[in-house]
SEMARTI-300672 format. One line per 8 residues: number of its first residue (from 0); their letters; for each residue x negated, y negated, z of N, C-alpha, C. Coordinates in Angstrom, 3 decimals. Example, Ala and Ser with C-alpha at 12.3 -4.5 7.8 and 13.67 -1.06 7.14 Angstrom:
2
0	AS	-13.190 5.690 7.800 -12.300 4.500 7.800 -13.200 3.300 7.800; -12.850 2.250 7.080 -13.670 1.060 7.140 -12.900 -0.030 7.870 $
END
This chain:
229
0	MVSAQSGT	-0.844 1.205 0.000 0.000 0.000 0.000 -0.872 -1.245 0.000; -0.573 -2.195 -0.893 -1.270 -3.470 -0.869 -0.754 -4.280 0.302; -1.668 -4.826 1.091 -1.283 -5.569 2.287 -1.844 -6.973 2.216; -0.953 -7.968 2.254 -1.358 -9.368 2.305 -1.179 -9.819 3.737; -2.300 -9.946 4.452 -2.215 -10.162 5.881 -3.158 -11.264 6.345; -2.718 -11.969 7.393 -3.619 -12.851 8.099 -4.144 -12.161 9.350; -3.464 -11.072 9.747 -3.894 -10.272 10.889 -3.839 -8.820 10.510; -3.133 -8.017 11.325 -3.055 -6.582 11.044 -1.607 -6.119 11.083 $
8	ATDSAPGL	-0.725 -6.884 10.454 0.699 -6.555 10.502 0.993 -5.251 9.778; 1.936 -4.486 10.318 2.451 -3.290 9.663 3.942 -3.460 9.508; 4.620 -2.445 8.957 6.056 -2.554 8.715 6.842 -2.810 9.992; 6.330 -2.411 11.136 7.066 -2.598 12.382 6.505 -3.737 13.231; 5.438 -4.380 12.777 4.799 -5.420 13.568 5.573 -6.721 13.471; 5.531 -7.544 14.537 6.261 -8.813 14.501 5.711 -9.793 13.482; 4.474 -9.587 13.014 3.889 -10.500 12.041 4.283 -10.211 10.608; 5.100 -9.187 10.381 5.497 -8.841 9.015 6.559 -9.804 8.499 $
16	ALSARGLT	6.406 -10.246 7.267 7.437 -11.074 6.636 8.265 -10.232 5.672; 7.669 -9.824 4.559 8.391 -9.113 3.505 7.585 -7.903 3.079; 8.261 -6.793 2.838 7.547 -5.594 2.402 8.431 -4.763 1.487; 7.785 -3.886 0.744 8.487 -2.971 -0.161 7.855 -1.593 -0.060; 8.690 -0.566 -0.162 8.216 0.813 -0.133 8.824 1.576 -1.292; 7.975 2.169 -2.105 8.446 3.023 -3.197 9.428 2.337 -4.121; 9.195 1.069 -4.416 10.159 0.280 -5.185 10.035 0.575 -6.683; 11.166 0.928 -7.285 11.229 1.214 -8.717 12.342 0.384 -9.344 $
24	CERDGRIL	12.032 -0.304 -10.427 13.027 -1.128 -11.121 13.033 -0.776 -12.604; 14.224 -0.823 -13.193 14.333 -0.603 -14.625 15.226 -1.662 -15.245; 15.065 -1.851 -16.541 15.879 -2.813 -17.278 16.154 -2.232 -18.657; 17.440 -2.238 -19.040 17.852 -1.704 -20.345 17.367 -0.274 -20.532; 17.434 0.514 -19.457 17.054 1.912 -19.540 15.565 2.170 -19.537; 14.745 1.127 -19.375 13.289 1.280 -19.369 12.757 0.984 -17.977; 11.951 1.890 -17.439 11.342 1.669 -16.127 10.252 0.615 -16.262; 10.399 -0.483 -15.527 9.401 -1.555 -15.566 8.213 -1.226 -14.678 $
32	FEGLEFAL	8.506 -0.743 -13.487 7.457 -0.313 -12.561 8.086 0.664 -11.577; 7.243 1.506 -10.977 7.748 2.493 -10.032 6.727 2.714 -8.926; 7.245 3.041 -7.750 6.368 3.324 -6.618 5.643 2.107 -6.067; 6.173 0.918 -6.316 5.513 -0.308 -5.866 5.612 -0.442 -4.346; 4.484 -0.733 -3.710 4.475 -0.930 -2.269 3.586 -2.127 -1.925; 4.054 -2.931 -0.989 3.239 -4.023 -0.471 3.758 -4.427 0.894; 2.916 -5.115 1.656 3.309 -5.677 2.951 2.750 -7.089 3.023; 3.643 -8.063 3.072 3.260 -9.478 3.151 3.520 -9.960 4.578 $
40	SVGAALQI	2.463 -10.395 5.245 2.609 -10.804 6.635 2.704 -12.319 6.751; 3.046 -12.759 7.943 3.097 -14.186 8.249 1.702 -14.777 8.077; 1.625 -15.934 7.421 0.356 -16.618 7.233 -0.466 -16.108 6.068; 0.144 -15.303 5.169 -0.590 -14.726 4.041 0.177 -14.929 2.744; -0.525 -14.711 1.633 0.057 -14.886 0.302 -0.193 -13.649 -0.541; 0.723 -13.400 -1.475 0.617 -12.270 -2.392 0.915 -12.757 -3.798; -0.006 -12.490 -4.718 0.171 -12.872 -6.121 0.542 -11.645 -6.941; 1.650 -11.748 -7.696 2.087 -10.684 -8.588 1.571 -10.994 -9.983 $
48	EGANGAGK	0.798 -10.075 -10.544 0.256 -10.247 -11.879 0.874 -9.248 -12.841; 0.748 -9.541 -14.125 1.264 -8.634 -15.141 1.526 -9.365 -16.437; 1.515 -8.633 -17.525 1.770 -9.225 -18.842 3.220 -9.674 -18.943; 3.505 -10.494 -19.942 4.890 -10.879 -20.198 5.725 -9.629 -20.441; 6.872 -9.548 -19.781 7.734 -8.384 -19.930 7.418 -7.244 -18.980; 6.406 -7.436 -18.122 6.019 -6.363 -17.206 7.010 -6.200 -16.061; 7.811 -7.223 -15.806 8.819 -7.113 -14.756 8.607 -8.043 -13.580; 7.766 -9.067 -13.732 7.488 -9.968 -12.609 8.750 -10.701 -12.149 $
56	STLIRTLI	9.478 -11.276 -13.095 10.690 -12.003 -12.723 11.767 -11.052 -12.206; 11.837 -9.847 -12.783 12.783 -8.845 -12.285 12.456 -8.471 -10.849; 11.178 -8.310 -10.552 10.763 -8.000 -9.184 11.205 -9.106 -8.230; 10.987 -10.351 -8.614 11.363 -11.461 -7.743 12.871 -11.489 -7.523; 13.645 -11.316 -8.599 15.108 -11.313 -8.446 15.561 -10.170 -7.548; 14.856 -9.053 -7.605 15.180 -7.923 -6.747 14.871 -8.242 -5.290; 13.734 -8.872 -5.055 13.325 -9.189 -3.688 14.256 -10.190 -3.016; 14.842 -11.104 -3.801 15.719 -12.112 -3.201 17.188 -11.689 -3.247 $
64	GTASDYQG	17.449 -10.478 -3.752 18.794 -9.927 -3.676 19.729 -10.300 -4.803; 19.214 -10.866 -5.898 20.089 -11.194 -7.023 20.078 -10.110 -8.097; 19.244 -9.098 -7.946 19.248 -7.925 -8.820 19.285 -6.703 -7.916; 20.255 -5.835 -8.131 20.458 -4.699 -7.219 20.165 -3.349 -7.860; 19.706 -3.343 -9.109 19.446 -2.082 -9.809 18.006 -1.640 -9.527; 17.803 -1.053 -8.354 16.469 -0.598 -7.990 16.569 0.610 -7.075; 15.466 1.313 -6.957 15.333 2.412 -6.009 14.183 2.080 -5.066; 14.243 2.605 -3.865 13.217 2.302 -2.877 13.772 1.391 -1.795 $
72	HILWRGVP	12.867 0.770 -1.055 13.267 -0.016 0.101 12.575 -1.379 0.104; 13.345 -2.418 0.414 12.832 -3.768 0.620 13.177 -4.151 2.051; 12.182 -4.648 2.787 12.397 -4.987 4.188 12.009 -6.439 4.446; 12.872 -7.130 5.175 12.585 -8.489 5.626 12.421 -8.440 7.143; 11.223 -8.769 7.600 10.897 -8.700 9.030 11.213 -7.329 9.612; 10.930 -6.310 8.803 11.094 -4.933 9.248 12.481 -4.365 9.120; 13.458 -5.186 8.693 14.844 -4.726 8.562 15.186 -4.581 7.084; 15.705 -3.430 6.661 15.963 -3.205 5.236 17.049 -4.118 4.683 $
80	LPKSLPSL	16.920 -4.436 3.383 18.022 -5.041 2.644 19.014 -3.930 2.323; 20.299 -4.195 2.209 20.927 -5.526 2.223 21.260 -6.060 3.608; 21.027 -5.280 4.658 21.391 -5.728 6.000 20.705 -7.041 6.360; 19.443 -7.195 5.957 18.677 -8.379 6.330 18.758 -9.508 5.306; 19.561 -9.328 4.237 19.597 -10.321 3.171 20.054 -11.703 3.652; 21.098 -11.826 4.485 21.473 -13.167 4.958 20.334 -13.869 5.703; 19.610 -13.124 6.532 18.494 -13.697 7.267 17.370 -14.105 6.323; 17.091 -13.262 5.316 16.050 -13.584 4.347 16.378 -14.880 3.619 $
88	RESLLYIG	17.613 -15.008 3.168 17.982 -16.201 2.388 17.961 -17.466 3.241; 18.213 -17.341 4.532 18.111 -18.497 5.409 16.668 -18.972 5.538; 15.731 -18.053 5.329 14.310 -18.358 5.504 13.586 -18.522 4.172; 14.332 -18.606 3.076 13.747 -18.550 1.736 13.784 -19.887 1.016; 12.653 -20.247 0.415 12.603 -21.325 -0.570 12.147 -20.682 -1.873; 13.062 -20.596 -2.818 12.801 -19.916 -4.101 12.811 -20.924 -5.230; 11.770 -20.890 -6.045 11.718 -21.707 -7.254 11.413 -20.777 -8.422; 12.385 -20.601 -9.293 12.218 -19.743 -10.453 12.047 -20.549 -11.723 $
96	HNAGVRRG	12.207 -19.888 -12.866 12.050 -20.580 -14.151 13.088 -21.680 -14.318; 14.285 -21.466 -13.802 15.349 -22.452 -13.933 15.106 -23.677 -13.064; 14.291 -23.519 -12.037 13.802 -24.594 -11.164 14.846 -25.150 -10.201; 16.136 -24.927 -10.423 17.148 -25.415 -9.502 17.304 -26.918 -9.488; 16.994 -27.562 -10.612 17.105 -29.025 -10.723 18.390 -29.367 -11.462; 19.179 -30.245 -10.888 20.420 -30.690 -11.528 20.100 -31.872 -12.436; 20.268 -31.643 -13.727 19.808 -32.614 -14.716 20.621 -33.907 -14.691; 21.837 -33.859 -14.189 22.656 -35.058 -14.124 22.383 -35.919 -12.903 $
104	LTPLENLA	21.426 -35.502 -12.060 21.028 -36.264 -10.886 19.611 -36.801 -11.055; 19.258 -37.777 -10.279 17.895 -38.284 -10.263 17.032 -37.389 -9.383; 15.695 -37.510 -9.454 14.850 -36.744 -8.532 15.193 -37.002 -7.066; 15.448 -38.256 -6.708 15.828 -38.567 -5.337 17.120 -37.866 -4.944; 18.094 -37.896 -5.837 19.376 -37.271 -5.549 19.244 -35.753 -5.450; 18.374 -35.164 -6.269 18.150 -33.721 -6.192 17.598 -33.326 -4.828; 16.608 -34.063 -4.343 16.024 -33.733 -3.046 16.998 -34.022 -1.911; 17.809 -35.066 -2.073 18.838 -35.345 -1.067 19.840 -34.203 -0.996 $
112	WYGASHTD	20.147 -33.596 -2.141 21.070 -32.459 -2.169 20.522 -31.309 -1.332; 19.179 -31.176 -1.269 18.549 -30.146 -0.452 18.355 -30.595 0.991; 18.868 -31.773 1.334 18.841 -32.216 2.718 17.717 -33.153 3.084; 16.931 -33.613 2.105 15.804 -34.491 2.400 16.283 -35.919 2.674; 15.621 -36.593 3.604 15.899 -38.004 3.833 15.311 -38.822 2.688; 15.747 -40.067 2.568 15.251 -40.939 1.497 13.732 -41.087 1.583; 13.231 -41.320 2.794 11.786 -41.515 2.971 11.007 -40.255 2.656; 11.478 -39.113 3.175 10.777 -37.852 2.919 10.791 -37.499 1.436 $
120	ALVALDAV	11.898 -37.789 0.762 11.986 -37.503 -0.674 10.999 -38.362 -1.461; 10.884 -39.628 -1.105 9.936 -40.509 -1.791 8.500 -40.020 -1.612; 8.147 -39.616 -0.404 6.798 -39.110 -0.142 6.538 -37.845 -0.950; 7.522 -36.944 -1.005 7.359 -35.689 -1.733 7.212 -35.940 -3.233; 8.008 -36.855 -3.772 7.926 -37.152 -5.204 6.599 -37.818 -5.545; 6.115 -38.662 -4.660 4.805 -39.279 -4.868 3.720 -38.204 -4.885; 3.854 -37.191 -4.020 2.854 -36.126 -3.926 2.751 -35.317 -5.211; 3.855 -35.215 -5.958 3.829 -34.445 -7.211 3.685 -35.349 -8.441 $
128	GLYGFEDV	3.334 -36.605 -8.220 3.052 -37.504 -9.337 4.267 -38.097 -10.003; 5.366 -38.214 -9.267 6.590 -38.765 -9.851 6.949 -40.140 -9.276; 5.976 -40.825 -8.732 6.222 -42.193 -8.269 6.659 -43.047 -9.461; 7.751 -43.786 -9.300 8.284 -44.606 -10.389 9.358 -43.914 -11.199; 9.527 -42.594 -10.991 10.543 -41.834 -11.718 11.681 -41.384 -10.797; 11.649 -41.851 -9.544 12.595 -41.324 -8.556 14.051 -41.607 -8.888; 14.328 -42.671 -9.656 15.711 -43.037 -9.976 16.082 -42.781 -11.439; 15.236 -42.036 -12.148 15.505 -41.676 -13.543 16.280 -40.353 -13.554 $
136	LCQQLSAG	17.322 -40.295 -14.350 18.058 -39.029 -14.449 17.126 -37.916 -14.914; 17.244 -36.748 -14.315 16.349 -35.641 -14.660 16.509 -35.192 -16.106; 17.663 -35.441 -16.693 17.854 -35.072 -18.099 17.004 -35.923 -19.030; 16.448 -37.014 -18.522 15.569 -37.869 -19.310 14.086 -37.567 -19.070; 13.806 -36.657 -18.165 12.423 -36.300 -17.856 11.932 -35.184 -18.777; 10.621 -35.068 -18.893 10.038 -33.973 -19.664 10.173 -32.672 -18.881; 9.892 -31.558 -19.545 9.971 -30.249 -18.883 9.000 -30.176 -17.709; 7.801 -30.727 -17.915 6.815 -30.719 -16.847 7.245 -31.567 -15.666 $
144	QTRRVALA	7.823 -32.724 -15.939 8.300 -33.584 -14.856 9.457 -32.947 -14.107; 10.353 -32.290 -14.843 11.469 -31.600 -14.198 10.949 -30.497 -13.286; 9.920 -29.794 -13.751 9.315 -28.753 -12.927 8.761 -29.351 -11.638; 8.171 -30.526 -11.732 7.593 -31.165 -10.552 8.672 -31.646 -9.578; 9.843 -31.976 -10.091 10.959 -32.308 -9.193 11.266 -31.100 -8.307; 11.288 -29.914 -8.911 11.536 -28.698 -8.137 10.421 -28.461 -7.130; 9.174 -28.617 -7.566 8.039 -28.365 -6.684 7.948 -29.375 -5.549; 8.570 -30.534 -5.717 8.566 -31.537 -4.648 9.201 -30.994 -3.377 $
152	RLYLPETP	10.079 -30.018 -3.500 10.694 -29.410 -2.312 9.634 -28.806 -1.390; 8.506 -28.374 -1.959 7.444 -27.768 -1.160 6.704 -28.805 -0.318; 6.893 -30.084 -0.632 6.183 -31.162 0.060 7.062 -31.850 1.105; 8.256 -31.363 1.313 9.106 -31.918 2.352 8.587 -31.465 3.721; 8.841 -32.239 4.771 8.221 -31.935 6.069 8.693 -30.632 6.696; 9.913 -30.218 6.457 10.418 -28.974 7.011 10.919 -28.087 5.875; 10.261 -26.958 5.703 10.641 -26.033 4.636 10.842 -24.642 5.224; 11.608 -23.793 4.541 11.759 -22.409 5.003 10.408 -21.695 5.067 $
160	SLWILDEP	10.354 -20.605 5.821 9.075 -19.941 6.075 8.567 -19.123 4.897; 9.468 -18.587 4.075 9.064 -17.727 2.957 9.236 -18.479 1.649; 8.132 -18.679 0.945 8.183 -19.284 -0.389 8.016 -18.180 -1.424; 8.964 -18.067 -2.342 8.839 -17.167 -3.489 8.891 -18.031 -4.739; 7.792 -18.044 -5.471 7.589 -18.996 -6.562 7.230 -18.262 -7.840; 8.034 -18.465 -8.874 7.816 -17.817 -10.171 7.078 -18.787 -11.084; 5.805 -18.513 -11.335 4.933 -19.346 -12.166 4.927 -20.822 -11.721; 4.601 -21.101 -10.475 4.640 -22.489 -10.008 3.567 -23.379 -10.626 $
168	LAALDVAG	2.480 -22.791 -11.125 1.392 -23.596 -11.683 1.611 -23.953 -13.148; 2.632 -23.372 -13.768 2.897 -23.639 -15.182 3.215 -25.115 -15.389; 2.678 -25.681 -16.448 2.929 -27.065 -16.869 2.312 -28.095 -15.927; 1.418 -27.661 -15.027 0.730 -28.608 -14.163 -0.679 -28.876 -14.685; -1.131 -30.124 -14.535 -2.503 -30.436 -14.900 -3.438 -30.011 -13.768; -4.735 -30.252 -13.955 -5.727 -29.795 -12.979 -5.459 -30.387 -11.600; -5.151 -31.682 -11.557 -4.885 -32.341 -10.277 -3.623 -31.771 -9.633; -2.613 -31.495 -10.442 -1.377 -30.931 -9.914 -1.579 -29.546 -9.339 $
176	VASLETQM	-2.390 -28.728 -10.017 -2.690 -27.383 -9.520 -3.420 -27.467 -8.184; -4.420 -28.356 -8.106 -5.193 -28.498 -6.870 -4.302 -28.950 -5.720; -3.394 -29.889 -5.993 -2.485 -30.381 -4.965 -1.565 -29.271 -4.473; -1.027 -28.468 -5.409 -0.110 -27.399 -5.019 -0.841 -26.317 -4.237; -2.055 -25.985 -4.644 -2.830 -24.997 -3.892 -3.091 -25.478 -2.463; -3.386 -26.766 -2.316 -3.594 -27.330 -0.985 -2.323 -27.228 -0.153; -1.177 -27.512 -0.775 0.090 -27.457 -0.047 0.442 -26.024 0.348; 0.172 -25.066 -0.530 0.428 -23.671 -0.182 -0.481 -23.224 0.964 $
184	TRHLQRGG	-1.733 -23.666 0.952 -2.657 -23.335 2.032 -2.160 -23.900 3.357; -1.665 -25.132 3.340 -1.107 -25.726 4.562 0.081 -24.921 5.074; 0.904 -24.462 4.146 2.068 -23.670 4.532 1.631 -22.381 5.223; 0.605 -21.730 4.695 0.096 -20.512 5.323 -0.469 -20.815 6.699; -1.172 -21.915 6.827 -1.765 -22.278 8.110 -0.707 -22.588 9.162; 0.473 -23.003 8.714 1.579 -23.276 9.637 2.380 -22.014 9.960; 1.947 -20.876 9.420 2.634 -19.620 9.714 3.650 -19.206 8.675; 3.630 -19.845 7.505 4.518 -19.446 6.426 3.928 -18.318 5.602 $
192	SVLLTSHQ	4.694 -17.842 4.640 4.246 -16.789 3.723 4.593 -17.209 2.301; 3.771 -16.772 1.336 3.974 -17.131 -0.070 3.864 -15.889 -0.935; 4.854 -15.661 -1.769 4.774 -14.655 -2.828 4.976 -15.387 -4.141; 4.034 -15.229 -5.068 4.115 -15.977 -6.313 3.656 -15.137 -7.486; 4.127 -15.520 -8.669 3.592 -14.995 -9.907 2.784 -16.103 -10.568; 1.741 -15.722 -11.281 0.944 -16.721 -11.979 0.029 -16.034 -12.979; -0.050 -16.607 -14.175 -1.021 -16.158 -15.168 -2.364 -16.841 -14.941; -2.371 -17.868 -14.097 -3.573 -18.628 -13.835 -4.204 -18.188 -12.518 $
200	PVTIAPLA	-5.522 -18.390 -12.378 -6.166 -18.095 -11.092 -5.564 -18.969 -9.996; -5.412 -18.400 -8.808 -4.852 -19.114 -7.667 -5.895 -19.134 -6.554; -6.189 -20.327 -6.056 -7.222 -20.476 -5.034 -6.580 -20.836 -3.707; -6.086 -19.823 -3.001 -5.584 -19.983 -1.644 -6.014 -18.745 -0.858; -6.043 -18.860 0.454 -6.466 -17.731 1.272 -5.671 -17.721 2.571; -5.359 -16.507 3.060 -5.655 -15.193 2.469 -4.693 -14.858 1.336; -5.215 -14.267 0.267 -4.417 -13.933 -0.911 -4.718 -12.508 -1.355; -3.684 -11.679 -1.431 -3.790 -10.352 -2.020 -3.138 -10.380 -3.396 $
208	KINLADFQ	-3.459 -9.388 -4.236 -2.926 -9.368 -5.598 -2.392 -7.981 -5.926; -1.315 -7.973 -6.705 -0.760 -6.739 -7.260 -0.587 -6.953 -8.756; -1.056 -5.994 -9.541 -0.817 -6.018 -10.981 0.217 -4.943 -11.301; 1.343 -5.361 -11.888 2.422 -4.403 -12.147 2.015 -3.320 -13.136; 0.949 -3.566 -13.895 0.463 -2.536 -14.814 0.025 -1.287 -14.058; -0.366 -1.458 -12.803 -0.802 -0.320 -11.997 0.371 0.517 -11.491; 1.592 0.025 -11.703 2.775 0.737 -11.219 3.731 1.085 -12.361; 3.210 1.098 -13.572 4.009 1.515 -14.709 3.911 3.022 -14.865 $
216	ASAHDSLE	4.932 3.606 -15.491 4.995 5.063 -15.613 3.757 5.621 -16.291; 3.273 4.945 -17.322 2.107 5.446 -18.051 0.880 5.458 -17.163; 0.777 4.452 -16.261 -0.363 4.400 -15.357 -0.340 5.575 -14.381; 0.862 5.910 -13.864 0.986 7.040 -12.947 0.686 8.349 -13.664; 1.157 8.488 -14.909 0.902 9.702 -15.671 -0.589 9.891 -15.882; -1.279 8.798 -16.213 -2.720 8.882 -16.467 -3.446 9.270 -15.179; -3.014 8.692 -14.042 -3.650 8.994 -12.768 -3.464 10.462 -12.401; -2.225 10.988 -12.573 -1.953 12.370 -12.265 -2.763 13.291 -13.170 $
224	HSYAG	-2.912 12.891 -14.426 -3.670 13.699 -15.381 -5.142 13.768 -14.970; -5.665 12.625 -14.499 -7.078 12.593 -14.112 -7.323 13.478 -12.899; -6.358 13.517 -11.945 -6.503 14.391 -10.790 -6.397 15.848 -11.216; -5.464 16.128 -12.148 -5.278 17.508 -12.602 -6.519 18.018 -13.313; -7.182 17.098 -14.026 -8.377 17.509 -14.756 -9.537 17.724 -13.816 $
END
């Protein structure tokens, strides 16, 4: 089992955040990955790697409970889903490809919808390079700017403990990547946990990695064949 830990958390330890055992997912009759196992503890990060179509987004949707076609076990703080799903969602900040940005609202209004004060929203938008755009409708922003509106939620003073981020570094420049890595590191230091997908290198610690190619059926067949030989 891949373990992303700041200490020595196990499935029953109080430091465990999110874990999976023997997780298998399929889409359109094709197994994307099987036998996936990991343990993500408090204060640690886990990066999911894999080629396009490998199942990274499917895995994330499964972990947050929006996709139910899977076999195996997902546990939040040691309690299996779906029993622990309400608790997980209360502790979850999820940013996917859709970003959760309402295009008919301004960046300020979007953050206010998530409960941010006017001052905190301004500080967060400044942190992601959107100073001067706070009152522009999001439908008038570029794709990269819209993405940064979503990422501004990570810069608010009080955020949920578990961040699940699907390609958060996409469309960011070098300075934006460095800023986000710093913010993720701060979150870990405050006792949060991060699970993310990224095609780009991620510089945060502690960080464990899983490549879904290692959990594809062909990979298991090859491994079994090598042992048999």
